[in-house]
N, C-alpha and C positions, 0 to 999 in steps of 0.2 A: 499461340504460346510456343516457345522454342522447344524442339524435341529434346534438348538437354535438360529441360526442367523435370525434376523428379518429385515435384509436389503433387500429392494426390488429394482426394476429396476430404472435406472436413467430416470427422466422425466423432461420436461420443465415446469417451474412454474414462472409466472410473469417475463418472460424474462431471468431468471437465471436458470442454469442447476443445479439441486440438486439431490442427492440420497435420496429417500424418505424412511422413516422408518415406517413400519406399526405396530401399536400397537392395541391390542384388546381393546374393549370398556371398559373392566373391569380392564385394566392395569393402574397402576399409571402413572402420567405425569413424564417424565424424569426430575430428579432433581439432577443428578450427571453428569454435562456437562463439557466437555473439549472444549475450543475454540482454534483453530489453525489458526494463521494469525492475525496480529495486527488489521486490520480493522474489522475483525469478532469479536474480543474481545471488541473493542471499541463500536461496535453496541450492543453487549449484555449489556454492561454498560449503553449505552444511552437509551436502552429499559427498564432499571430498573430491569434486570434479573440477576444481578451479584451474588446474593445469591445462585444461582443454579450452579455456577462454582466450579469445584474441581481441575482444572488444566488448564494450558496455555502453549503455545509454547514460545520459546526464543525470538521471535520478538515482543511478546505482552508485552509492557512495560508501557502502558498508559491505564487508569489513574494509579497513583503510587500504589494504593491499590492492583492492580493485581499482583504486585511483591511478595505479601505474599502467592500467590498460588504456588503449586508445578510446577516446570518447567519440562515438559515431553520431551524436546528436540527441536532441530531446525526444522522449518517447512518442510524442504525437506530432513531431516535426522532423522526421528522419530524412536524411539525404541519401538517396540510393548510391551516389558516388562515394560518400563517406563510408557507408556500410561495406560496399564492394572493395574499397581500397585495402581492407585488411584480409581479403580473400577468404571469407568464411565458407565452410561447407555445411553449416547448419545455423539457423537463426531461431532462437527460442524467445518468444515475445509475449508479454502480457496482453491480454485482450484489450483492444482499443488503440494499439500501437498503429502508427500511420505517418502521414495520411494514406488513404487507400491507394492512391496513385503510386506512391512510393513502394508500397507492399507489392503491387502488381508488377512493377519494374523488377523488383528483386526476384519474384517468382519466375518471370520470363527470362531472367538471367541464369536460371538453373540452380538457384540456391534454395534448398528445402526450408520452408518457413512454418514453424509450429506456433500456433496461437493458444495460449493458456488462459482459460476462462477465469473470471474474477468473481468471487462471492465473499462478502464481508461477514463471515461467520466462522465458528469453530470447524464445521464440516468443510467449509470452503477452503480453509487453510490446508486441511488434511488432503483434500482432493487435488489441490494445486501442487502439493509436494509429489503426489503420485503421478500427476501428469508430466511434471518436469522430469521425474525419474524415468518415465516411459520414453520420453523424447531422447534422453541421454543413454538409454539402454541399461539403466541400473535399477531395475524394478525392485529387486530384493532390498537393496539399501534404502530405497525410497519408502517402501512399505514399513520398514523398521523406524525410519525417521518420522513418517506420518503418524504411526501409532504412539510414539513417544511424545510428539508435539501435541497430539489430540489429548492425551492424558494430562500433560502439563497445563493446557488451556482449561480443561475441566477443573483441575485443582485450583488454579488461580481464580477462576470465576466463583467457585464454591467458597473460597476464603474471602473473596470480595463481598459476596452476598452476606456471609456471616458477620463481617466487620461493619456492614452498613445497617444492621438491625436497629441500632440505636437512633438512626435518622438517615434517610436516604437523601443525599445531596442532589440538588437540582443544578445541572451543568449546562452552560451555554457555550457551544463551540463557535468561536469566531474565526472564520477563515481569513477575512480581510477587514481592515477598518481604515482604509485609505480615504482621505478627503471626506471624512465623516459619513462615508457610505459603508455601512456594516453588513457584511455577508455572513450568514450563519449556516451551520450544518443541521439540517432537519432530518426527518425520517428517511430511510433508504440510502443512507450514506455510511461510509466507514466510520465517521465521527460518531454517529448514532450508535453503531454496533459496539465500538470500543467503550463508550460511556456506559452502556448497559452491561457489558461484560465485566466492567470494573465496579459494578454495584451502584451506579448513579442513575439518575433520570435525566433524559434529554429535555432541557427546558424549551427547546424549539421543536419538540416532537410533533407539533400540530401542523408543521409545514413539511413538504417533501423536497429532498434534494438540497443543494446549496443555493440559498436564495437571499437577496437583499431584504432587510427588515427595517421598517420605520422605527423611529425612536419610541413612538407610542406602543407599537407592538412589542418591542424589546422590553419595555417597562413591565408589560403584563406577563412576560415569561418568568419574572422574579427569580433569576438564578442565584444560587448561593455562591457559585464560583464560575469564573470565566476560564475556558480552556482554549489555548492557542498553540500553533506550531512555533517552535523556536527558530525564527528566521534570521537572515543576515542581509545586509545591504539595504537597498531601497524599499524592500518589501516589509521591513519591520516597522511596527508601531510601538513606540516607547511606552513603558508602563504609565508614565505621567500623562502622556497624550491620550491613552486609552481611557484612563479614569477621569479625564477632564471632559470627555464627550458627554453631553447631556443625556443621551440614551443610556449610557452605562452608569452614569453618576446616580441615576434614580433607582438602580437595582440594589438588592442586598449585597451582591458581590462588589458593586462599585462603592457602596458606602463603607464596606469593610476592606476594600482593596484586596480582594481575594482573586488571585490569578495563578494559573498553572501553565507553564510553557514546556513542551516536550518536542524533541526532534521529530520532524514530520514522517519520515520513512519508518521510524521506530514505532511511533504512535498509530499510524494509519496504514502501514504497509501490509498487514495481515500475511506475514511470512513466518519463518521459524522462531522469531523472537516475540511473537504475539503474547505468549504467556507472561513473559517478563514485562512487557508493556502494560498488560492488565494489572499485574501486581504493583508496578510502580505508580500507575495512575490511581489505583485503589488506595495505596498508602498515602499519597498526596491528598486525595479527597478526604480521607478520614482525619488527616492532620489539620487541614485547613478548616474543615467543617466543625472540628472540635475547638477551634481557636476563638 
């Protein structure tokens, strides 16, 4: 590893695993930062540190101002050349950013690289905010934001549970339905967590991860409503095409054509807007479930 590299060992900090960057006391604070991962970028903005950003990954599209920053590639397909072209002095990246070979090149190039762990829960959001704040050297502001965000999530979840007392909707999250191959979000996914936080039941909770499911298996899940990301371009499945699929047509959701679409980073990002996403999803579940 190059002697210029200031990356040190990975340590546990406030429940989030990050790679710590050691700076000498007389070194300037990092002010050319790249944020990798939509929730990381949103946290940087929520902390009021956006003026320090010089780049973002392709998943970082909120707030809209971030689109003015150079795009250094997809979170899991980063190009070291693209990242280094904006001359960063710190990279703050969501856990799983890569590939590993690209991360190693960046570390060897002497760029401090901080990896923020991901946990799809209320506490996971709180610790993520604290970890990003520590990486940026704004711990006090991060602690305040973390506490506010945690309280808002608690309130949104409590309201969602109260609203679902009259009937808990069964929700099937469909990640993809291309070519009649339906991939659903099971347990241990961000989809599962947001459904439960919003007062619903994951209809595919008996499987783990994002998995393809046969038409027969989907029929047995008996969802009241389908939940999908609001996508564009070639990845979108039109409503009429979705409800025409035999696997969906047989379900209560298919028969009543109940579908909720929400923007992916907002719904599944588990960042500062999580409480709002819970409230919005809960409201839609109650509206559709009561129709």
